[in-house]
Biopython code that builds the backbone (N, CA, C, O; Angstrom):
import numpy as np
from Bio.PDB.StructureBuilder import StructureBuilder

atoms = [
    (1, "MET", "N", (9.242, -19.595, -1.663)),
    (1, "MET", "CA", (9.633, -20.136, -2.936)),
    (1, "MET", "C", (10.269, -19.030, -3.784)),
    (1, "MET", "O", (9.741, -17.921, -3.859)),
    (2, "TRP", "N", (11.385, -19.333, -4.410)),
    (2, "TRP", "CA", (12.040, -18.368, -5.269)),
    (2, "TRP", "C", (11.236, -18.211, -6.536)),
    (2, "TRP", "O", (10.704, -19.182, -7.075)),
    (3, "ALA", "N", (11.152, -17.005, -7.001)),
    (3, "ALA", "CA", (10.423, -16.738, -8.238)),
    (3, "ALA", "C", (11.321, -15.910, -9.141)),
    (3, "ALA", "O", (11.524, -14.725, -8.878)),
    (4, "PRO", "N", (11.871, -16.509, -10.214)),
    (4, "PRO", "CA", (12.765, -15.753, -11.083)),
    (4, "PRO", "C", (12.026, -14.635, -11.785)),
    (4, "PRO", "O", (10.910, -14.812, -12.274)),
    (5, "GLY", "N", (12.658, -13.497, -11.825)),
    (5, "GLY", "CA", (12.110, -12.345, -12.531)),
    (5, "GLY", "C", (12.994, -12.012, -13.715)),
    (5, "GLY", "O", (13.694, -12.877, -14.239)),
    (6, "ALA", "N", (12.961, -10.758, -14.135)),
    (6, "ALA", "CA", (13.756, -10.316, -15.274)),
    (6, "ALA", "C", (15.242, -10.442, -14.969)),
    (6, "ALA", "O", (15.678, -10.180, -13.848)),
    (7, "ALA", "N", (16.001, -10.836, -15.952)),
    (7, "ALA", "CA", (17.465, -10.939, -15.874)),
    (7, "ALA", "C", (17.924, -11.833, -14.721)),
    (7, "ALA", "O", (18.981, -11.605, -14.134)),
    (8, "GLY", "N", (17.121, -12.852, -14.401)),
    (8, "GLY", "CA", (17.517, -13.793, -13.362)),
    (8, "GLY", "C", (17.367, -13.263, -11.958)),
    (8, "GLY", "O", (17.757, -13.936, -11.004)),
    (9, "ARG", "N", (16.810, -12.070, -11.800)),
    (9, "ARG", "CA", (16.631, -11.485, -10.472)),
    (9, "ARG", "C", (15.476, -12.181, -9.767)),
    (9, "ARG", "O", (14.537, -12.652, -10.408)),
    (10, "MET", "N", (15.555, -12.239, -8.459)),
    (10, "MET", "CA", (14.513, -12.883, -7.673)),
    (10, "MET", "C", (13.463, -11.850, -7.294)),
    (10, "MET", "O", (13.782, -10.681, -7.075)),
    (11, "ARG", "N", (12.210, -12.285, -7.216)),
    (11, "ARG", "CA", (11.140, -11.391, -6.795)),
    (11, "ARG", "C", (10.315, -12.087, -5.717)),
    (11, "ARG", "O", (10.224, -13.315, -5.692)),
    (12, "PRO", "N", (9.709, -11.287, -4.816)),
    (12, "PRO", "CA", (8.919, -11.885, -3.740)),
    (12, "PRO", "C", (7.690, -12.597, -4.278)),
    (12, "PRO", "O", (7.159, -12.218, -5.322)),
    (13, "PRO", "N", (7.232, -13.634, -3.569)),
    (13, "PRO", "CA", (6.034, -14.346, -4.006)),
    (13, "PRO", "C", (4.784, -13.548, -3.671)),
    (13, "PRO", "O", (4.821, -12.626, -2.857)),
    (14, "GLU", "N", (3.698, -13.906, -4.295)),
    (14, "GLU", "CA", (2.406, -13.343, -3.916)),
    (14, "GLU", "C", (2.048, -13.910, -2.546)),
    (14, "GLU", "O", (2.354, -15.069, -2.267)),
    (15, "PRO", "N", (1.399, -13.110, -1.675)),
    (15, "PRO", "CA", (1.026, -13.640, -0.363)),
    (15, "PRO", "C", (0.178, -14.903, -0.494)),
    (15, "PRO", "O", (-0.791, -14.944, -1.252)),
    (16, "GLY", "N", (0.564, -15.928, 0.258)),
    (16, "GLY", "CA", (-0.167, -17.188, 0.256)),
    (16, "GLY", "C", (0.166, -18.100, -0.906)),
    (16, "GLY", "O", (-0.349, -19.216, -0.980)),
    (17, "ALA", "N", (1.030, -17.645, -1.831)),
    (17, "ALA", "CA", (1.354, -18.442, -3.017)),
    (17, "ALA", "C", (2.331, -19.554, -2.672)),
    (17, "ALA", "O", (3.157, -19.419, -1.769)),
    (18, "GLY", "N", (2.225, -20.646, -3.399)),
    (18, "GLY", "CA", (3.182, -21.733, -3.257)),
    (18, "GLY", "C", (2.947, -22.621, -2.065)),
    (18, "GLY", "O", (3.785, -23.469, -1.759)),
    (19, "ARG", "N", (1.828, -22.455, -1.379)),
    (19, "ARG", "CA", (1.557, -23.258, -0.198)),
    (19, "ARG", "C", (0.133, -23.803, -0.233)),
    (19, "ARG", "O", (-0.591, -23.644, 0.750)),
    (20, "PRO", "N", (-0.303, -24.442, -1.326)),
    (20, "PRO", "CA", (-1.689, -24.888, -1.396)),
    (20, "PRO", "C", (-2.037, -26.005, -0.423)),
    (20, "PRO", "O", (-3.204, -26.170, -0.066)),
    (21, "GLU", "N", (-1.033, -26.783, 0.017)),
    (21, "GLU", "CA", (-1.323, -27.899, 0.909)),
    (21, "GLU", "C", (-1.543, -27.446, 2.346)),
    (21, "GLU", "O", (-1.985, -28.238, 3.179)),
    (22, "GLN", "N", (-1.243, -26.193, 2.651)),
    (22, "GLN", "CA", (-1.400, -25.691, 4.004)),
    (22, "GLN", "C", (-2.746, -24.992, 4.158)),
    (22, "GLN", "O", (-3.304, -24.500, 3.178)),
    (23, "PRO", "N", (-3.274, -24.944, 5.385)),
    (23, "PRO", "CA", (-4.502, -24.193, 5.597)),
    (23, "PRO", "C", (-4.271, -22.720, 5.331)),
    (23, "PRO", "O", (-3.139, -22.239, 5.376)),
    (24, "ARG", "N", (-5.335, -22.017, 5.057)),
    (24, "ARG", "CA", (-5.254, -20.589, 4.755)),
    (24, "ARG", "C", (-4.533, -19.858, 5.874)),
    (24, "ARG", "O", (-4.932, -19.939, 7.036)),
    (25, "SER", "N", (-3.475, -19.146, 5.527)),
    (25, "SER", "CA", (-2.721, -18.411, 6.531)),
    (25, "SER", "C", (-3.334, -17.025, 6.716)),
    (25, "SER", "O", (-4.095, -16.546, 5.875)),
    (26, "SER", "N", (-2.991, -16.405, 7.816)),
    (26, "SER", "CA", (-3.529, -15.085, 8.114)),
    (26, "SER", "C", (-2.767, -14.025, 7.327)),
    (26, "SER", "O", (-1.695, -14.282, 6.778)),
    (27, "LEU", "N", (-3.339, -12.845, 7.289)),
    (27, "LEU", "CA", (-2.703, -11.725, 6.598)),
    (27, "LEU", "C", (-1.357, -11.399, 7.240)),
    (27, "LEU", "O", (-0.397, -11.071, 6.541)),
    (28, "MET", "N", (-1.284, -11.488, 8.586)),
    (28, "MET", "CA", (-0.022, -11.207, 9.268)),
    (28, "MET", "C", (1.063, -12.185, 8.839)),
    (28, "MET", "O", (2.193, -11.780, 8.568)),
    (29, "THR", "N", (0.730, -13.458, 8.777)),
    (29, "THR", "CA", (1.699, -14.465, 8.363)),
    (29, "THR", "C", (2.100, -14.266, 6.911)),
    (29, "THR", "O", (3.279, -14.372, 6.573)),
    (30, "ASP", "N", (1.136, -13.981, 6.052)),
    (30, "ASP", "CA", (1.449, -13.720, 4.641)),
    (30, "ASP", "C", (2.387, -12.527, 4.495)),
    (30, "ASP", "O", (3.336, -12.571, 3.713)),
    (31, "ARG", "N", (2.120, -11.465, 5.246)),
    (31, "ARG", "CA", (2.981, -10.268, 5.177)),
    (31, "ARG", "C", (4.381, -10.577, 5.692)),
    (31, "ARG", "O", (5.373, -10.127, 5.117)),
    (32, "LEU", "N", (4.460, -11.343, 6.771)),
    (32, "LEU", "CA", (5.769, -11.714, 7.316)),
    (32, "LEU", "C", (6.566, -12.507, 6.288)),
    (32, "LEU", "O", (7.725, -12.195, 6.016)),
    (33, "ILE", "N", (5.951, -13.519, 5.728)),
    (33, "ILE", "CA", (6.647, -14.362, 4.754)),
    (33, "ILE", "C", (7.055, -13.561, 3.527)),
    (33, "ILE", "O", (8.183, -13.686, 3.051)),
    (34, "ALA", "N", (6.149, -12.740, 3.013)),
    (34, "ALA", "CA", (6.465, -11.924, 1.832)),
    (34, "ALA", "C", (7.578, -10.927, 2.144)),
    (34, "ALA", "O", (8.463, -10.708, 1.316)),
    (35, "GLY", "N", (7.539, -10.322, 3.330)),
    (35, "GLY", "CA", (8.579, -9.361, 3.711)),
    (35, "GLY", "C", (9.938, -10.015, 3.850)),
    (35, "GLY", "O", (10.937, -9.503, 3.344)),
    (36, "LEU", "N", (9.975, -11.157, 4.544)),
    (36, "LEU", "CA", (11.247, -11.865, 4.719)),
    (36, "LEU", "C", (11.805, -12.318, 3.375)),
    (36, "LEU", "O", (13.000, -12.190, 3.112)),
    (37, "HIS", "N", (10.931, -12.846, 2.534)),
    (37, "HIS", "CA", (11.370, -13.304, 1.213)),
    (37, "HIS", "C", (11.848, -12.125, 0.367)),
    (37, "HIS", "O", (12.833, -12.240, -0.362)),
    (38, "GLY", "N", (11.165, -11.016, 0.462)),
    (38, "GLY", "CA", (11.574, -9.827, -0.286)),
    (38, "GLY", "C", (12.965, -9.357, 0.107)),
    (38, "GLY", "O", (13.786, -9.042, -0.754)),
    (39, "HIS", "N", (13.229, -9.310, 1.411)),
    (39, "HIS", "CA", (14.561, -8.901, 1.879)),
    (39, "HIS", "C", (15.618, -9.910, 1.456)),
    (39, "HIS", "O", (16.731, -9.529, 1.093)),
    (40, "PHE", "N", (15.282, -11.183, 1.500)),
    (40, "PHE", "CA", (16.209, -12.222, 1.057)),
    (40, "PHE", "C", (16.537, -12.038, -0.424)),
    (40, "PHE", "O", (17.699, -12.139, -0.818)),
    (41, "CYS", "N", (15.525, -11.772, -1.243)),
    (41, "CYS", "CA", (15.738, -11.584, -2.686)),
    (41, "CYS", "C", (16.623, -10.378, -2.961)),
    (41, "CYS", "O", (17.512, -10.437, -3.810)),
    (42, "VAL", "N", (16.384, -9.283, -2.246)),
    (42, "VAL", "CA", (17.218, -8.085, -2.416)),
    (42, "VAL", "C", (18.664, -8.416, -2.072)),
    (42, "VAL", "O", (19.584, -8.047, -2.802)),
    (43, "PHE", "N", (18.861, -9.114, -0.955)),
    (43, "PHE", "CA", (20.207, -9.492, -0.534)),
    (43, "PHE", "C", (20.869, -10.387, -1.583)),
    (43, "PHE", "O", (22.022, -10.165, -1.951)),
    (44, "GLN", "N", (20.143, -11.393, -2.061)),
    (44, "GLN", "CA", (20.696, -12.305, -3.065)),
    (44, "GLN", "C", (21.022, -11.580, -4.367)),
    (44, "GLN", "O", (22.042, -11.868, -4.994)),
    (45, "ASN", "N", (20.172, -10.647, -4.779)),
    (45, "ASN", "CA", (20.436, -9.899, -6.006)),
    (45, "ASN", "C", (21.693, -9.041, -5.867)),
    (45, "ASN", "O", (22.492, -8.957, -6.799)),
    (46, "LYS", "N", (21.873, -8.399, -4.698)),
    (46, "LYS", "CA", (23.085, -7.615, -4.468)),
    (46, "LYS", "C", (24.318, -8.513, -4.482)),
    (46, "LYS", "O", (25.339, -8.170, -5.077)),
    (47, "ALA", "N", (24.214, -9.670, -3.820)),
    (47, "ALA", "CA", (25.346, -10.598, -3.768)),
    (47, "ALA", "C", (25.705, -11.094, -5.169)),
    (47, "ALA", "O", (26.884, -11.197, -5.507)),
    (48, "LYS", "N", (24.706, -11.398, -5.975)),
    (48, "LYS", "CA", (24.950, -11.860, -7.343)),
    (48, "LYS", "C", (25.597, -10.758, -8.166)),
    (48, "LYS", "O", (26.515, -11.022, -8.943)),
    (49, "SER", "N", (25.133, -9.542, -8.004)),
    (49, "SER", "CA", (25.707, -8.412, -8.729)),
    (49, "SER", "C", (27.182, -8.213, -8.360)),
    (49, "SER", "O", (28.019, -7.982, -9.232)),
    (50, "ILE", "N", (27.487, -8.303, -7.080)),
    (50, "ILE", "CA", (28.878, -8.160, -6.628)),
    (50, "ILE", "C", (29.721, -9.317, -7.144)),
    (50, "ILE", "O", (30.854, -9.117, -7.581)),
    (51, "GLN", "N", (29.172, -10.528, -7.095)),
    (51, "GLN", "CA", (29.904, -11.685, -7.611)),
    (51, "GLN", "C", (30.225, -11.506, -9.092)),
    (51, "GLN", "O", (31.349, -11.770, -9.518)),
    (52, "ASP", "N", (29.253, -11.065, -9.872)),
    (52, "ASP", "CA", (29.482, -10.840, -11.305)),
    (52, "ASP", "C", (30.553, -9.777, -11.530)),
    (52, "ASP", "O", (31.408, -9.916, -12.405)),
    (53, "GLN", "N", (30.495, -8.719, -10.731)),
    (53, "GLN", "CA", (31.482, -7.639, -10.857)),
    (53, "GLN", "C", (32.879, -8.148, -10.491)),
    (53, "GLN", "O", (33.855, -7.810, -11.160)),
    (54, "LEU", "N", (32.980, -8.952, -9.444)),
    (54, "LEU", "CA", (34.272, -9.482, -9.025)),
    (54, "LEU", "C", (34.857, -10.432, -10.069)),
    (54, "LEU", "O", (36.060, -10.424, -10.328)),
    (55, "GLU", "N", (33.990, -11.250, -10.662)),
    (55, "GLU", "CA", (34.459, -12.160, -11.705)),
    (55, "GLU", "C", (34.947, -11.393, -12.928)),
    (55, "GLU", "O", (35.929, -11.783, -13.560)),
    (56, "ALA", "N", (34.267, -10.311, -13.259)),
    (56, "ALA", "CA", (34.647, -9.528, -14.430)),
    (56, "ALA", "C", (35.944, -8.759, -14.213)),
    (56, "ALA", "O", (36.753, -8.636, -15.132)),
    (57, "THR", "N", (36.146, -8.243, -13.008)),
    (57, "THR", "CA", (37.327, -7.412, -12.735)),
    (57, "THR", "C", (38.484, -8.189, -12.128)),
    (57, "THR", "O", (39.616, -7.705, -12.106)),
    (58, "GLN", "N", (38.201, -9.413, -11.627)),
    (58, "GLN", "CA", (39.214, -10.234, -10.949)),
    (58, "GLN", "C", (39.830, -9.506, -9.752)),
    (58, "GLN", "O", (40.991, -9.723, -9.406)),
    (59, "MET", "N", (39.031, -8.641, -9.131)),
    (59, "MET", "CA", (39.483, -7.901, -7.951)),
    (59, "MET", "C", (38.966, -8.613, -6.703)),
    (59, "MET", "O", (37.896, -9.221, -6.740)),
    (60, "PRO", "N", (39.711, -8.544, -5.601)),
    (60, "PRO", "CA", (39.224, -9.151, -4.356)),
    (60, "PRO", "C", (38.087, -8.305, -3.765)),
    (60, "PRO", "O", (37.988, -7.104, -4.015)),
    (61, "LEU", "N", (37.247, -8.959, -2.988)),
    (61, "LEU", "CA", (36.120, -8.286, -2.347)),
    (61, "LEU", "C", (36.596, -7.508, -1.134)),
    (61, "LEU", "O", (37.316, -8.033, -0.284)),
    (62, "ASP", "N", (36.185, -6.255, -1.065)),
    (62, "ASP", "CA", (36.449, -5.438, 0.116)),
    (62, "ASP", "C", (35.562, -5.960, 1.237)),
    (62, "ASP", "O", (34.340, -5.985, 1.093)),
    (63, "THR", "N", (36.157, -6.375, 2.349)),
    (63, "THR", "CA", (35.367, -6.960, 3.436)),
    (63, "THR", "C", (34.355, -5.972, 3.989)),
    (63, "THR", "O", (33.326, -6.385, 4.523)),
    (64, "GLY", "N", (34.618, -4.693, 3.878)),
    (64, "GLY", "CA", (33.670, -3.682, 4.345)),
    (64, "GLY", "C", (32.367, -3.732, 3.574)),
    (64, "GLY", "O", (31.298, -3.501, 4.139)),
    (65, "VAL", "N", (32.450, -4.033, 2.285)),
    (65, "VAL", "CA", (31.242, -4.144, 1.457)),
    (65, "VAL", "C", (30.410, -5.332, 1.914)),
    (65, "VAL", "O", (29.193, -5.223, 2.063)),
    (66, "ALA", "N", (31.059, -6.456, 2.133)),
    (66, "ALA", "CA", (30.348, -7.653, 2.592)),
    (66, "ALA", "C", (29.727, -7.427, 3.971)),
    (66, "ALA", "O", (28.585, -7.819, 4.210)),
    (67, "GLU", "N", (30.467, -6.806, 4.864)),
    (67, "GLU", "CA", (29.936, -6.533, 6.196)),
    (67, "GLU", "C", (28.732, -5.593, 6.133)),
    (67, "GLU", "O", (27.741, -5.803, 6.833)),
    (68, "ALA", "N", (28.815, -4.569, 5.306)),
    (68, "ALA", "CA", (27.707, -3.619, 5.167)),
    (68, "ALA", "C", (26.461, -4.307, 4.604)),
    (68, "ALA", "O", (25.347, -4.048, 5.060)),
    (69, "MET", "N", (26.650, -5.182, 3.617)),
    (69, "MET", "CA", (25.515, -5.919, 3.054)),
    (69, "MET", "C", (24.854, -6.807, 4.096)),
    (69, "MET", "O", (23.628, -6.833, 4.206)),
    (70, "LEU", "N", (25.661, -7.532, 4.860)),
    (70, "LEU", "CA", (25.117, -8.405, 5.897)),
    (70, "LEU", "C", (24.406, -7.613, 6.996)),
    (70, "LEU", "O", (23.367, -8.036, 7.504)),
    (71, "GLU", "N", (24.967, -6.479, 7.352)),
    (71, "GLU", "CA", (24.334, -5.649, 8.377)),
    (71, "GLU", "C", (22.999, -5.099, 7.884)),
    (71, "GLU", "O", (22.012, -5.105, 8.619)),
    (72, "GLU", "N", (22.971, -4.629, 6.650)),
    (72, "GLU", "CA", (21.731, -4.106, 6.066)),
    (72, "GLU", "C", (20.662, -5.204, 6.020)),
    (72, "GLU", "O", (19.504, -4.967, 6.364)),
    (73, "TYR", "N", (21.056, -6.386, 5.600)),
    (73, "TYR", "CA", (20.143, -7.528, 5.536)),
    (73, "TYR", "C", (19.623, -7.891, 6.927)),
    (73, "TYR", "O", (18.424, -8.104, 7.110)),
    (74, "SER", "N", (20.515, -7.959, 7.893)),
    (74, "SER", "CA", (20.131, -8.304, 9.259)),
    (74, "SER", "C", (19.163, -7.281, 9.847)),
    (74, "SER", "O", (18.192, -7.654, 10.505)),
    (75, "LEU", "N", (19.421, -6.001, 9.614)),
    (75, "LEU", "CA", (18.533, -4.963, 10.123)),
    (75, "LEU", "C", (17.154, -5.032, 9.464)),
    (75, "LEU", "O", (16.137, -4.814, 10.122)),
    (76, "ALA", "N", (17.125, -5.330, 8.184)),
    (76, "ALA", "CA", (15.843, -5.460, 7.475)),
    (76, "ALA", "C", (15.048, -6.645, 8.023)),
    (76, "ALA", "O", (13.842, -6.536, 8.243)),
    (77, "MET", "N", (15.719, -7.770, 8.242)),
    (77, "MET", "CA", (15.045, -8.951, 8.785)),
    (77, "MET", "C", (14.530, -8.666, 10.200)),
    (77, "MET", "O", (13.401, -9.024, 10.538)),
    (78, "ALA", "N", (15.350, -8.029, 11.011)),
    (78, "ALA", "CA", (14.943, -7.691, 12.378)),
    (78, "ALA", "C", (13.721, -6.780, 12.361)),
    (78, "ALA", "O", (12.835, -6.912, 13.206)),
    (79, "GLY", "N", (13.670, -5.860, 11.407)),
    (79, "GLY", "CA", (12.516, -4.976, 11.286)),
    (79, "GLY", "C", (11.242, -5.750, 10.974)),
    (79, "GLY", "O", (10.182, -5.452, 11.525)),
    (80, "GLU", "N", (11.340, -6.743, 10.092)),
    (80, "GLU", "CA", (10.170, -7.577, 9.781)),
    (80, "GLU", "C", (9.701, -8.344, 11.008)),
    (80, "GLU", "O", (8.502, -8.414, 11.280)),
    (81, "PHE", "N", (10.639, -8.918, 11.747)),
    (81, "PHE", "CA", (10.277, -9.657, 12.956)),
    (81, "PHE", "C", (9.631, -8.730, 13.988)),
    (81, "PHE", "O", (8.651, -9.096, 14.636)),
    (82, "ARG", "N", (10.191, -7.531, 14.132)),
    (82, "ARG", "CA", (9.660, -6.567, 15.091)),
    (82, "ARG", "C", (8.225, -6.161, 14.730)),
    (82, "ARG", "O", (7.358, -6.092, 15.601)),
    (83, "ARG", "N", (7.981, -5.891, 13.436)),
    (83, "ARG", "CA", (6.629, -5.517, 13.001)),
    (83, "ARG", "C", (5.640, -6.654, 13.275)),
    (83, "ARG", "O", (4.532, -6.414, 13.756)),
    (84, "SER", "N", (6.036, -7.871, 12.971)),
    (84, "SER", "CA", (5.146, -9.006, 13.207)),
    (84, "SER", "C", (4.885, -9.217, 14.694)),
    (84, "SER", "O", (3.758, -9.508, 15.096)),
    (85, "ARG", "N", (5.908, -9.071, 15.493)),
    (85, "ARG", "CA", (5.745, -9.200, 16.941)),
    (85, "ARG", "C", (4.761, -8.149, 17.460)),
    (85, "ARG", "O", (3.892, -8.450, 18.278)),
    (86, "ASP", "N", (4.910, -6.914, 16.975)),
    (86, "ASP", "CA", (4.015, -5.846, 17.416)),
    (86, "ASP", "C", (2.575, -6.104, 16.998)),
    (86, "ASP", "O", (1.645, -5.819, 17.753)),
    (87, "VAL", "N", (2.388, -6.643, 15.798)),
    (87, "VAL", "CA", (1.037, -6.986, 15.339)),
    (87, "VAL", "C", (0.436, -8.046, 16.252)),
    (87, "VAL", "O", (-0.730, -7.954, 16.635)),
    (88, "LEU", "N", (1.234, -9.050, 16.599)),
    (88, "LEU", "CA", (0.731, -10.106, 17.485)),
    (88, "LEU", "C", (0.378, -9.555, 18.869)),
    (88, "LEU", "O", (-0.621, -9.959, 19.465)),
    (89, "ARG", "N", (1.182, -8.651, 19.369)),
    (89, "ARG", "CA", (0.921, -8.073, 20.694)),
    (89, "ARG", "C", (-0.368, -7.255, 20.709)),
    (89, "ARG", "O", (-1.055, -7.177, 21.728)),
    (90, "LYS", "N", (-0.686, -6.648, 19.566)),
    (90, "LYS", "CA", (-1.884, -5.808, 19.473)),
    (90, "LYS", "C", (-3.028, -6.546, 18.788)),
    (90, "LYS", "O", (-3.949, -5.918, 18.266)),
    (91, "ALA", "N", (-2.974, -7.861, 18.787)),
    (91, "ALA", "CA", (-3.966, -8.671, 18.069)),
    (91, "ALA", "C", (-5.380, -8.339, 18.522)),
    (91, "ALA", "O", (-5.637, -8.079, 19.697)),
    (92, "GLN", "N", (-6.282, -8.356, 17.558)),
    (92, "GLN", "CA", (-7.701, -8.130, 17.838)),
    (92, "GLN", "C", (-8.250, -9.316, 18.625)),
    (92, "GLN", "O", (-7.961, -10.468, 18.299)),
    (93, "TRP", "N", (-9.026, -9.042, 19.641)),
    (93, "TRP", "CA", (-9.595, -10.129, 20.426)),
    (93, "TRP", "C", (-10.697, -10.840, 19.662)),
    (93, "TRP", "O", (-11.134, -11.920, 20.060)),
    (94, "GLY", "N", (-11.152, -10.239, 18.560)),
    (94, "GLY", "CA", (-12.200, -10.859, 17.763)),
    (94, "GLY", "C", (-11.697, -11.998, 16.893)),
    (94, "GLY", "O", (-12.497, -12.768, 16.360)),
    (95, "THR", "N", (-10.383, -12.117, 16.741)),
    (95, "THR", "CA", (-9.839, -13.205, 15.930)),
    (95, "THR", "C", (-9.804, -14.478, 16.758)),
    (95, "THR", "O", (-9.792, -14.435, 17.988)),
    (96, "SER", "N", (-9.789, -15.583, 16.085)),
    (96, "SER", "CA", (-9.809, -16.865, 16.795)),
    (96, "SER", "C", (-8.480, -17.123, 17.485)),
    (96, "SER", "O", (-7.424, -16.681, 17.032)),
    (97, "ARG", "N", (-8.557, -17.830, 18.562)),
    (97, "ARG", "CA", (-7.353, -18.211, 19.313)),
    (97, "ARG", "C", (-6.441, -19.070, 18.430)),
    (97, "ARG", "O", (-5.218, -18.932, 18.472)),
    (98, "ALA", "N", (-7.038, -19.945, 17.641)),
    (98, "ALA", "CA", (-6.246, -20.807, 16.751)),
    (98, "ALA", "C", (-5.472, -19.974, 15.743)),
    (98, "ALA", "O", (-4.319, -20.277, 15.437)),
    (99, "SER", "N", (-6.102, -18.925, 15.226)),
    (99, "SER", "CA", (-5.432, -18.047, 14.261)),
    (99, "SER", "C", (-4.261, -17.326, 14.912)),
    (99, "SER", "O", (-3.186, -17.218, 14.322)),
    (100, "GLN", "N", (-4.473, -16.830, 16.136)),
    (100, "GLN", "CA", (-3.392, -16.151, 16.850)),
    (100, "GLN", "C", (-2.245, -17.120, 17.145)),
    (100, "GLN", "O", (-1.076, -16.755, 17.021)),
    (101, "GLU", "N", (-2.575, -18.340, 17.532)),
    (101, "GLU", "CA", (-1.531, -19.332, 17.807)),
    (101, "GLU", "C", (-0.773, -19.695, 16.537)),
    (101, "GLU", "O", (0.440, -19.898, 16.578)),
    (102, "ALA", "N", (-1.473, -19.779, 15.417)),
    (102, "ALA", "CA", (-0.809, -20.082, 14.141)),
    (102, "ALA", "C", (0.141, -18.954, 13.749)),
    (102, "ALA", "O", (1.245, -19.209, 13.267)),
    (103, "ASP", "N", (-0.288, -17.699, 13.955)),
    (103, "ASP", "CA", (0.592, -16.561, 13.668)),
    (103, "ASP", "C", (1.811, -16.584, 14.583)),
    (103, "ASP", "O", (2.931, -16.336, 14.135)),
    (104, "HIS", "N", (1.601, -16.877, 15.854)),
    (104, "HIS", "CA", (2.706, -16.957, 16.800)),
    (104, "HIS", "C", (3.672, -18.066, 16.395)),
    (104, "HIS", "O", (4.888, -17.882, 16.451)),
    (105, "ASP", "N", (3.142, -19.205, 15.992)),
    (105, "ASP", "CA", (3.980, -20.322, 15.552)),
    (105, "ASP", "C", (4.786, -19.938, 14.315)),
    (105, "ASP", "O", (5.968, -20.268, 14.220)),
    (106, "ALA", "N", (4.153, -19.239, 13.362)),
    (106, "ALA", "CA", (4.857, -18.824, 12.139)),
    (106, "ALA", "C", (6.008, -17.888, 12.481)),
    (106, "ALA", "O", (7.108, -18.038, 11.949)),
    (107, "LEU", "N", (5.764, -16.926, 13.364)),
    (107, "LEU", "CA", (6.818, -16.001, 13.769)),
    (107, "LEU", "C", (7.927, -16.751, 14.496)),
    (107, "LEU", "O", (9.106, -16.497, 14.245)),
    (108, "SER", "N", (7.575, -17.660, 15.381)),
    (108, "SER", "CA", (8.573, -18.427, 16.138)),
    (108, "SER", "C", (9.438, -19.273, 15.210)),
    (108, "SER", "O", (10.654, -19.348, 15.384)),
    (109, "ILE", "N", (8.812, -19.907, 14.230)),
    (109, "ILE", "CA", (9.576, -20.727, 13.286)),
    (109, "ILE", "C", (10.529, -19.863, 12.467)),
    (109, "ILE", "O", (11.685, -20.230, 12.256)),
    (110, "CYS", "N", (10.040, -18.719, 12.010)),
    (110, "CYS", "CA", (10.908, -17.821, 11.235)),
    (110, "CYS", "C", (12.099, -17.356, 12.067)),
    (110, "CYS", "O", (13.225, -17.305, 11.573)),
    (111, "LEU", "N", (11.849, -17.019, 13.326)),
    (111, "LEU", "CA", (12.936, -16.600, 14.212)),
    (111, "LEU", "C", (13.928, -17.734, 14.449)),
    (111, "LEU", "O", (15.139, -17.511, 14.467)),
    (112, "ALA", "N", (13.418, -18.944, 14.630)),
    (112, "ALA", "CA", (14.295, -20.082, 14.873)),
    (112, "ALA", "C", (15.178, -20.380, 13.658)),
    (112, "ALA", "O", (16.364, -20.679, 13.802)),
    (113, "VAL", "N", (14.593, -20.297, 12.470)),
    (113, "VAL", "CA", (15.360, -20.558, 11.251)),
    (113, "VAL", "C", (16.381, -19.462, 11.029)),
    (113, "VAL", "O", (17.507, -19.732, 10.611)),
    (114, "TRP", "N", (16.000, -18.248, 11.301)),
    (114, "TRP", "CA", (16.885, -17.091, 11.091)),
    (114, "TRP", "C", (18.057, -17.192, 12.017)),
    (114, "TRP", "O", (18.928, -16.321, 12.007)),
]
sb = StructureBuilder()
sb.init_structure("model")
sb.init_model(0)
sb.init_chain("A")
sb.init_seg("    ")
for serial, (resi, resn, name, xyz) in enumerate(atoms, 1):
    if name == "N":
        sb.init_residue(resn, " ", resi, " ")
    sb.init_atom(name, np.array(xyz, "f"), 0.0, 1.0, " ", f" {name:<3s}", serial, name[0])
structure = sb.get_structure()
């Protein structure tokens, strides 16, 4: 869920926030969602800043800037997926199988949407 901050900037949600109808998610899932949302907000804030600058100057966008932003965003998202995958691979055997399956499902859904 988007959460407006100062000057219309987006900020990441609190872990587990905005999902009261769902069962309690694990810390890994909360961290994944918060991390992905955080990177999305950073990307959106940069895009909005560039859009405002372009509107003010009436200058065309340098495609290199757009490519660099997309690459930075993609690398950040890939890093979040990699960290979550590694956490799942090293999962504690003391956790419930259902919890591990829910974390795996959350990661799979995020990857599919991405």
